[in-house]
C-alpha positions, 0 to 999 in steps of 0.5 A, spaced: 187 224 804 180 222 804 182 215 806 187 213 813 193 210 809 198 213 813 195 209 820 195 202 816 203 203 815 203 202 823 200 195 823 204 193 818 209 188 822 203 186 826 197 181 826 195 177 821 198 170 820 201 168 813 203 161 810 210 160 814 206 159 821 209 165 824 207 172 826 206 176 819 211 181 818 213 185 812 219 190 810 218 197 809 222 202 805 221 209 804 224 213 797 226 220 796 229 221 789 231 226 784 232 225 777 233 229 770 231 226 763 235 229 758 229 228 752 234 228 746 238 222 748 233 219 753 239 218 758 238 220 766 241 222 772 238 220 779 239 220 786 236 216 791 235 216 798 233 209 801 231 209 808 230 201 810 226 198 816 228 191 817 221 188 820 224 181 819 226 176 825 233 176 821 239 179 821 241 181 813 248 182 811 246 183 804 241 187 800 239 187 793 236 191 787 233 190 781 236 193 775 230 193 770 233 197 764 239 192 764 234 187 760 234 191 754 240 189 752 243 183 747 245 178 750 241 179 757 236 173 760 230 177 757 233 177 750 235 169 750 229 167 753 225 170 748 229 168 742 230 161 745 223 160 747 218 156 742 212 161 743 216 168 744 212 174 746 210 178 739 212 184 742 219 182 744 221 177 739 229 178 737 227 186 737 232 186 744 238 182 740 237 188 735 237 194 738 243 199 737 247 202 742 243 208 742 236 204 742 238 199 749 236 201 755 241 201 761 241 202 769 248 203 772 249 205 780 255 210 781 255 210 788 252 207 794 253 208 801 250 205 808 249 210 813 254 214 810 259 208 809 261 205 803 259 198 801 261 193 796 256 192 790 256 188 783 252 188 777 249 182 775 245 183 770 239 185 772 240 185 779 245 189 784 249 185 789 250 189 795 255 186 801 253 191 807 258 195 811 254 193 817 249 188 818 242 190 819 239 187 825 231 186 827 228 192 828 234 196 825 233 202 820 239 204 815 239 210 810 242 208 803 244 213 799 245 212 791 247 215 785 245 212 778 244 214 771 240 211 766 238 210 758 230 209 757 231 203 751 226 203 745 220 201 747 220 194 746 216 191 753 212 195 758 217 201 759 221 205 753 221 211 749 217 212 743 212 207 743 208 204 737 203 210 738 208 215 738 208 216 746 215 219 748 216 217 755 213 210 758 217 210 765 216 203 768 221 199 772 226 205 771 230 206 778 234 201 782 228 198 786 230 194 793 228 187 793 223 184 797 225 180 803 219 176 806 219 170 810 221 166 804 228 170 804 230 175 798 226 175 792 232 178 787 229 175 781 232 177 774 227 180 769 227 175 764 219 176 763 214 178 767 211 179 774 214 183 780 214 183 788 216 190 791 217 193 798 211 197 801 214 205 803 213 212 801 215 215 795 218 222 795 220 224 787 222 229 783 223 229 776 225 234 772 224 234 764 223 238 758 218 243 759 214 241 753 212 235 756 206 233 760 207 228 765 202 223 769 205 219 775 204 215 781 202 220 787 200 227 788 203 233 785 205 238 790 207 243 785 201 244 780 201 252 780 208 251 777 207 246 772 199 247 769 197 243 764 190 242 767 194 240 774 194 247 777 189 249 782 182 252 780 183 260 779 190 260 781 194 263 775 200 258 774 207 261 775 213 257 772 220 257 773 225 260 768 229 255 763 228 249 759 225 244 764 220 243 769 220 240 776 215 235 777 214 234 784 210 227 787 208 224 794 206 217 793 204 214 800 204 207 802 205 204 795 210 198 793 212 202 786 212 208 782 212 209 775 211 215 770 209 218 763 211 224 759 209 226 752 209 233 749 202 232 746 198 229 752 191 232 753 190 231 760 182 231 762 180 229 770 174 227 773 172 226 780 168 220 781 162 219 786 167 217 792 172 223 791 177 219 787 179 224 782 181 220 775 186 223 770 186 221 763 193 223 759 192 221 752 195 223 745 192 228 742 190 224 736 183 226 733 182 218 731 182 216 739 179 222 742 172 220 742 173 213 745 178 216 750 173 222 752 167 216 753 172 212 757 171 217 763 165 216 765 165 208 764 172 208 768 168 211 774 163 206 773 168 200 774 172 204 780 165 204 784 164 197 782 170 195 785 168 199 791 162 195 792 165 188 790 172 188 794 173 194 798 174 202 797 179 204 793 184 208 798 188 213 795 185 220 792 187 219 785 188 214 779 190 215 772 189 212 766 195 214 760 196 212 754 203 209 754 207 202 754 206 196 750 199 193 752 196 194 758 200 194 765 198 196 772 202 200 776 201 204 783 196 209 782 196 208 775 196 204 768 199 205 762 195 202 756 195 202 749 190 208 746 189 206 739 183 201 740 176 200 739 172 203 745 170 196 748 177 194 748 179 201 751 174 199 757 176 192 757 183 194 758 182 199 763 177 195 767 183 189 768 188 194 770 184 198 774 181 191 778 189 190 779 189 197 784 186 191 788 189 184 786 196 187 786 197 194 789 193 193 796 192 186 796 200 185 794 201 178 792 208 175 790 207 175 783 212 171 781 210 165 785 203 167 785 201 170 778 195 167 778 192 171 785 193 177 781 192 176 774 187 171 775 183 175 781 183 181 776 180 177 770 174 175 775 173 181 777 174 185 772 169 180 768 163 181 773 164 189 772 164 189 764 158 185 764 154 190 768 158 196 766 157 194 758 151 191 759 152 184 757 148 181 761 151 174 760 149 169 764 156 166 765 161 172 765 166 168 765 166 163 759 172 165 755 175 163 761 173 156 762 174 155 755 181 157 755 183 153 761 179 147 758 184 148 752 190 148 756 187 142 760 187 138 755 193 141 751 198 136 755 203 142 756 199 145 763 204 146 768 201 147 776 199 154 778 205 153 783 210 154 777 215 160 777 212 166 772 219 165 768 219 158 768 213 156 764 215 152 758 211 156 753 208 163 753 201 161 752 201 156 758 203 161 762 197 166 759 192 160 760 194 158 767 195 165 770 189 169 767 184 163 765 185 158 770 186 163 775 179 166 774 176 160 774 179 159 780 174 164 783 168 163 779 168 155 780 169 157 788 162 160 787 160 153 785 163 150 791 161 155 796 156 159 793 156 165 790 154 170 796 160 166 801 165 168 795 163 175 795 164 175 803 170 172 802 173 177 797 171 183 802 174 180 808 180 178 804 180 186 802 179 187 810 185 183 813 190 183 807 190 190 804 196 193 804 200 186 805 203 181 801 198 175 802 199 168 800 194 163 797 193 160 804 191 166 807 186 167 801 183 160 802 183 160 810 178 166 809 174 163 805 174 157 810 172 162 815 167 165 811 163 159 809 165 153 815 168 148 809 174 145 809 177 147 803 185 145 803 184 140 797 181 145 793 187 149 793 192 144 793 189 140 787 187 146 783 193 150 784 199 145 786 197 140 781 194 139 774 189 134 776 183 135 772 175 134 773 171 129 770 164 127 773 159 122 768 152 120 769 154 112 768 147 109 768 140 110 770 136 105 771 129 103 773 127 100 779 119 100 779 116 106 783 124 109 783 130 110 779 138 108 781 142 114 778 150 111 778 155 117 777 163 116 776 169 120 778 173 120 772 178 126 773 183 125 779 180 132 782 174 131 787 168 136 788 162 136 791 156 134 785 150 137 783 145 133 779 139 137 776 133 132 774 128 135 769 121 131 769 117 131 764 111 135 767 116 140 767 118 140 774 126 140 777 129 137 782 136 139 785 140 133 787 147 135 792 152 130 793 156 133 798 164 132 798 166 128 804 172 132 805 169 138 805 165 137 812 160 141 810 154 142 805 153 148 801 146 152 803 140 152 798 138 157 794 132 160 796 126 157 792 130 151 790 127 144 790 133 141 793 135 134 796 141 132 800 145 125 799 150 122 802 157 124 802 161 122 796 168 120 799 174 122 794 177 114 793 170 111 791 170 112 783 163 111 783 156 113 787 149 111 786 143 115 789 136 113 788 130 118 785 123 117 788 120 117 781 120 112 776 125 113 770 119 114 765 117 121 769 125 123 768 126 128 761 133 130 763 139 129 767 145 134 768 151 134 772 152 142 774 147 145 769 150 152 772 157 150 767 161 153 773 164 146 774 170 146 770 168 139 767 174 137 762 168 133 758 161 135 759 158 130 754 158 125 759 154 129 764 148 129 761 142 124 760 136 125 756 130 120 756 130 116 748 125 119 745 118 115 744 114 114 738 107 112 737 105 106 733 
């Protein structure tokens, strides 16, 4: 491989400090799986050998597996939640409730052993509860061997068969997957709506399917000259085995998930990007979308190179963009996206899902409890990428996220970002919180510590937390180290409360040769304050008022005419400063003319001198 992935696994259990005040560690799970798919009834059988290393300081007496496909049965938690929430996901609605037995999904474990010994296990909805035959002590390694069977549900959410666009198989969350155990314990969350958390490891997967099906997957294909379909080595004749089926063999190093998709009508294109990454594109042979998918390929390379530059190098040798699923969803080394879109939409969804290769598949937060760290960070960086790659030239590429957040903040239904992803009262509130408010977290951080410091923070975050499970505290500590600012207040107020920001210009008073300006803090959340003063002669002055609890001043931009005032302590509701010019010389004043501060009422941010009329 062109990147040093495997050596990184040696560092997994050491170094770094997480949010729990103990030395960082993480579990490790290597999967070897074989699966045989029947494309007539969409049922499959499989076997799995899982080598699990307990790097934790704890003795484990139980383990848990996710059985995601069991969510696609009438009466499941996903079904009931969708039918009882006031604003259900339109892709789900009551569709699970109305699935016939042949359309339903299931995933069942037939047998399971630990180092050759039988264990007790019980299927509870989408979770398999396993009582071990022997405890797994700290540092121990055990092997779980399993036989399982499944049925692919009709396409409802993310995974399934025969999607609305005619894709035969979108195989995501398809195998029994070991739940993550970390410093907070087990994360055996039922599959109700969204978000995942997985164990790092290596995957060796063999997929046997009808020979007419073309397949794309996580990992590197090991037998391309048996498969063909554009995967074979150049100049080598394909040597297919006899029979009605082909077996595709993939190896995927250092990932925490494995997904695949298959269809007999896929077109397979590939492009080697400037950094050496091989980009695969699989999409339906549909003349109405072919031009967009051809044009998407060079844009995907541009996006990849943008993320390499602004976050850090993509570490695997390939990435696949595959038509499938029910919208757009990221997986290890690939994304599934719906393909019948306008070109702009196709590039936009690819930008977002490709960015997830960094913010989730490299810096792998627990999405269930920190969903804003993957969705929000991804939205932030993909907005920047789209602004450049699509030549949008927007002064504030995050304006859509700000507008969405402001609607949320004034809606009366906002919940803190610490809310579990499945526990939001409204789906719309989840979406605005995770995506929009999450993006504003980073965009507004540019206002707080400066754009250059945010750029440095993202790169250092990549360097220190790739192939690990960072928490919000881990990110903000890096921002503090990069900038020198104290930022615990920012993380707490923005992510753990629904406090809002609202600063106002209260009075502007002439005091002879000077002008006294009084500002008011109307919102609970504190911020440093920047006031741009425009004089009638056309000159400008930036008044910078540091936030006392930051214990720091943001560096001035090159060439700016900036005056730094005394710190503003949060508990003081008002703050007065003087300008060394008379009120008559002032044309306008505005708090935060960059509009990067998420002030919920910008109307009180501006003072404009009244127009004068001549007699």
